[in-house]
C-alpha positions in Angstrom: 117.7 79.7 101.6 116.9 82.4 99.2 115.4 83.0 95.8 117.1 84.8 92.9 116.4 85.9 89.4 119.0 85.3 86.7 121.3 88.3 86.7 120.8 88.9 83.0 117.0 89.6 83.5 117.7 92.1 86.2 120.5 93.7 84.2 118.0 94.1 81.3 115.5 95.9 83.6 118.4 98.1 84.8 119.3 99.0 81.2 115.7 99.9 80.4 115.5 102.0 83.5 118.7 103.8 82.5 117.3 104.5 79.0 114.2 105.9 80.6 116.4 108.2 82.6 118.1 109.4 79.5 114.8 110.0 77.7 112.6 111.4 80.5 115.0 112.6 83.1 113.6 113.2 86.6 110.3 115.0 86.4 108.5 116.6 89.3 107.2 113.9 91.7 103.7 115.4 92.2 103.1 116.0 88.5 104.5 112.5 87.7 102.1 110.8 90.1 99.2 112.6 88.4 100.5 111.7 84.9 101.0 108.0 86.0 97.5 107.9 87.4 96.2 109.3 84.1 98.1 106.7 82.2 96.7 103.9 84.4 93.2 105.2 83.7 93.8 105.2 80.0 95.2 101.7 80.1 92.3 100.4 82.2 89.8 102.2 79.9 91.3 100.7 76.8 90.8 97.2 78.2 87.2 97.9 79.4 86.3 99.3 76.0 87.7 96.3 74.2 90.1 98.3 72.2 92.6 96.6 69.9 95.6 94.7 71.3 97.8 97.3 69.7 96.1 100.1 71.5 96.1 98.3 74.8 99.8 97.6 74.3 100.5 101.2 73.6 98.7 102.2 76.9 100.6 99.5 78.8 103.9 100.9 77.5 102.9 104.4 78.6 102.2 103.1 82.1 105.4 101.1 82.2 107.4 104.2 81.2 105.9 106.1 84.1 106.8 103.2 86.5 110.4 103.5 85.3 110.2 107.3 85.7 108.9 107.0 89.2 111.7 104.6 90.0 114.2 107.2 88.8 112.5 110.1 90.6 112.4 108.1 93.9 115.9 106.5 93.3 114.4 103.0 93.4 115.9 100.3 91.3 112.9 98.9 89.4 114.7 95.5 89.2 114.7 95.3 93.0 111.0 96.1 93.1 110.3 93.3 90.6 112.4 90.8 92.3 110.9 91.6 95.7 107.4 91.3 94.4 108.1 88.0 92.6 109.8 86.6 95.6 106.9 87.5 97.8 104.4 85.9 95.4 106.4 82.7 94.9 106.8 82.3 98.6 103.1 82.9 99.1 102.1 80.3 96.5 104.5 77.7 97.9 103.1 78.3 101.4 99.5 78.1 100.2 99.7 75.5 97.4 103.1 73.8 98.2 104.0 74.5 94.6 103.7 77.3 92.1 100.1 77.5 91.1 100.5 78.1 87.4 103.9 76.6 86.6 106.0 73.7 87.5 109.0 74.7 85.4 110.6 78.1 85.8 113.9 77.2 84.2 115.0 80.9 84.2 114.8 81.1 88.0 117.0 79.6 90.6 114.3 79.0 93.2 115.1 78.6 96.8 112.5 79.7 99.2 113.3 81.7 102.3 112.9 79.6 105.3 110.1 80.8 107.6 109.5 80.0 111.3 106.6 77.6 111.8 103.2 79.2 112.5 102.2 78.9 116.1 
């Protein structure tokens, strides 16, 4: 069995990544890693300092923009990365808790868990 997001969600992520490509292009990888690290620090600092939700949102947006840029630089579809991570976490929660820990109703997902061989 397998797990899948609704296509429209992944299409939306693709569209946002394409817009990021049009706005930012493909920067130099090394410089981009530094800038992304700096943005993460600013995001983290805004939370630690208890800054306004608007300021934290701004910093989160900056960080997300760099994630999209890194996807474009590395030719990685961000939608695939999101799907892979969510699939991994859903499968982990189902294995550990035999259910999703925080939700019993994910109507926007078609959930079917990958079958795993029994632990020996």
